[in-house]
N, C-alpha and C positions, 0 to 999 in steps of 0.2 A: 520801657515801662509797659506793664501789662495793661491793655485796655479793658473795658468793662468785661474786664475779665470777670381707696380706689375701690374703687370698688372691685376687689379681686375676684376673678372668675375661675381661678384655679389655684391649687396649693403649690404650684411650682413657679410662681412669679414672685419677684421681690415685692413686698407689701407696699402699697401706696403710702404707708406711713413713713417710708424712707425720707420723705420731705414733709414731715409733720409740721403743722402750724404752730408757730411760737410767737403769737402776737403780743405786743406790749402796750395795751392801753386799758385804762380803767378810770372810774370816777372817784376812787379813794386811794389813799396811800396803802402800800403793802408793807408788811414787816420785813425788814432786810434780813437776808440770810446771815446768821451769826458766824458760822464756821463752814468753810467749804470742805467737802469730803467726796472722794470718788464713789459714785453710786455702786451698789452691789452688782458684780458681774462685768463692770466696765474696766478694761485695761487703763492704767493711769494715763497713757499717752492720748487717749480719746477725750479726756476730761481735764483740761489744763488747770492746774492749781499753781498760782504764782510762786516762784522760788522765794525763799526767805531773804536771800541776798540778791539785790537788784543792781547789777553792775552799771546800768545806764537807764535813763528814763526819757520818754517823749514828753516834751513840755509844750502845751498849747496855751499861748498867752496873747493878749492884746487883740488887734484886729487880724482876723484869719481869712486867707484866700485859698482857693483851690485852682490848680492849673486849668486854664481854658474856660473858667467860669467868670461871669461879670459880677457875681455876687460877692459880698464880704459880710462877715459876722464878727461880733465881739465874742471872744473865746468863752466868756462866762455864760452867754446866751445859749450856746450849743453844747455846753458841758453836761447838762442833764438829759433827761429822757422825755421832757414835756414838749420841747420845740426843736425837733431835729432840723438840721440845715437842709435846704432844698437848693443844691448847687446848680442844677440844670432843669429848671421848671419847664422849659420848652420841650423836654424829652419825654414827658408823660402827661396824661390827662389831668384835669383838676382833681386834687386829692381831697377826700372827706376829712373832717376833723379827727376822726379816729386814727388816721394815718399821719397827718401833718401836725396835729396838736391843736388845742384850742381851749376855751373855757371848760373847766371840769375835767380836762384830760391831763392826767399826771404821767402817764406812760404811753407815748404815741408809737404806733407801729413802725414809722419811719426811723425811729431812733436805733432799732436793732436791725431791721430788715432793709433799711435805707429807702429812700424815695424810689429807687429803681427796683426794689423788691428782692434783690439778690443777696443782700445781707452779708454777714461775716460767718466765720466757721462755727461759731457757737449758736447761730440761729439758722432757721430754715430759709431756703431759697423759695420765694413765693411767686416770682415773676412768671406770668403765663400759665400758672397752675389753674385747673378748673375751679370755678367759684364754688360749685356744689361740694367738691372735695374739701376745700378749705373750711366751708361752713360745717361739714361733717366732723372735721377734726376738733373744732371748737366744742361741738356737742359731746364728743368723746371726753374731752378735758372736763367739761362741766359735770358729766355723769361720773367721772372718776375711772372710766375704763381705760383712759390714757392717764398715766400717773405723772404729775409734776406738782407736788404739794407746795413747793417753794414759790412757784410763780404762775404757771399756766392754769392750774386748777382754780386758785382764787380769782384770777383774771377772767376766766370763762364764766364764773358765777356772777361777776359784777358787770359784765358787758351786755348791752342790749342786743336783741336780735337785729335791730336796724343797723347798729354800728357794725356788727359782724358781717352782715350782708354787704353794706357799703364798702367796707375794707376788702372783702373777698372779690367783689366785682372790680374794684380798682386794680388789685394785683393781677387778676385774671387778664386784664386788658393790656398788661405790660409785655413787651417782647424781651426775652432774656438774650444775653450775649456772653461770649467767653469771659469768665471771671476768675478762672484758676488755670495755672499751667502746671501740668504733672511732669515731674522729672524723675527718672529712675537713676539711682546712685547707691553705691554701698557706703559712701562716705559723704554725707551731706555736711553743710557748714555747721559749726558748733552753735548751739542756740541756748537761750534761757527763756523761761516763761515769765513774761512781764506782768506787772500789776494792771497796766492799762489794757483793758479789753480782754485780759487773760489770753493774750496771743503770744505765741513763740516769736522771738526776735533774734536776729543775729547777735552773737556774743561779741562785745567790743574787742576781745583779745584775739579774735580770728580763729583759724584752725578748723578742724573737722572732727566729726564723731561718727562711730559706726551706726548705720541705720537700724541694724537688728531687725526685729519683727515689729515694725512700727510704720506709721505715717506721720511725718513731721511737716506741719503746715505753717507758713509764715506769711505776713503781709509783704507784698512787693515793696511798699513804702509805708513804714509804721506811722509816720506823721499823717499821711493822707488817709490811712485807715482810721486813725484816731479822730479825725475831723469828719468822718463818714463821707468821704469822697467816693461816689459810686463809679468813678472811672479808674479807681486804683484797686486791683484785685489781689490775688494770693498766689503763692508758689507752694506746691505740695511735693515733698520728696518721698519717694516710695522705693521699696527694695527692687533690685534689678530683676527683670523678667516678670514683674507684677502685671503689666498691662496685657501681655500675651496670655498669661495664665488666666487672668480675669476674663478676657475675651472668650477663652475656651469654656470656662465655667458658665458664662452668661449666654453664649450663642450656640454651643454645640447641641446636637439632638439630645433631648431629655433622657438621661439615664444616670443611675448612681447619684453623684453629688452635683451634676450639672443643674443649673437653674435657668429655665427658659423664660427670662424676664419679658421677652417680646410678646409672649402670649397675652399678657395683661397690659403691658406698657407700650405696645406697638413694636413692630419689627425694627424700627429705627430708634426705639426707646425714647421717643419724643412725647409719649403720652397717647392715650386712646380713650376718647369719651371723657368720662369722669375720673379716669385713672391718670395720674400725673406723670410727667416726664421723669426719667432718671438721668438722661444725658446732660452732662455738664454740671451736675451737683457737686458740691465740694467734697472731696474724698474723706476728709476727717468727719464730716457730718454723716455721710452715708455709713461709714464704719460704726459710728456711735449708735446710729439707729438700728443697725443689724444686731449689734450686741444687746441693745435694749429689747429687741424682739426676742432674742434668745432667752433673756432672763426675766421677761415679763413686764417691764415698765412701759413698753409700747403695746397697747391692747387694741380692742376693736375687732370687728369681724375679720378684716384682712390680715391683721397681725396674728390672730389666732390660727388662721389657715396657714400662715407662713411659719409659725413657730416650729413645727416638726421638720420643715425643710432647713431652716436656719440652724436648727440644732445639730444637723449633720455636717455643717461647715466647720472647718478648722479656723483658727485665728488667721492663718496664712491665706485661706480661701477668702475670708472677709476682706483682708487687706487687698488681695488681688482684684476682687470684684469692685471694690471701692475705687481703686486706682483706674481700672478700665472705664467704669462709668463716668468718673470725673474727667477723663481724658477726651470724652466725646463732646463735640461742639453742640450746644443747644440751638434750637431754632423755633 
């Protein structure tokens, strides 16, 4: 089982927005998204829409426990987004209400990003990210320079500066660990996109499918992912040769299409000053953010600087870079 598993200074680094803030807390209910559709410019594999036919489903019922945790919860209590489960409270500092939930909180940060801050593939990895960077992303969402009209824009407009700072400082104090295992293969297991969490899962019929020009990411254990267990991560299947190709694009001397991420994010890609780390982020999330930068839904100063660079990358380049960055251990 897998264990827990920017201010840009140049136009040739991957934008700090690769790990954009996607916090989920507010003091009022938000209108639910009626119909899911792939945003303009995103390949469908980066934005999971559940399949109409669900061959199997994860059921969370009764009293729920997570391996290695002394805690237990009623399934109904942790089913929503107001009171996320805190399976391992000794592994992090005391969390503010905006993260753990409380009176007036309908969407707590920990519900999507987990109390560990590393989150799932549909949300950003916030663990150990610079607090000022996270605060700046919320400001971008509030101003509309970062676009997410369905969720983050409204949330940013209804969240107090105090809550934003408390949550940012909490996540900045966390230490990330390996949360995704990147596997190169031409024939990954056959999957379907489940309604639960909009995650890919193994198809009960077994078999394989061609990887094509995609990243396919699945929970290592769908049940543990569904109960927000921060000790159960993900597996990302990528095309053969992706990691080496991505390394060449990211680390080679800047020329042509190479992207010297280390100039802004540090030579080890663990972050530099207010610029966040890229190492160990989930490949599916990285790819989605790069496509967003290309098509304009990720904005802000850094993204605008990066857009001409990302615009030169092919889809295969983005897949390779995402695979390489995701394969690096964070620290």
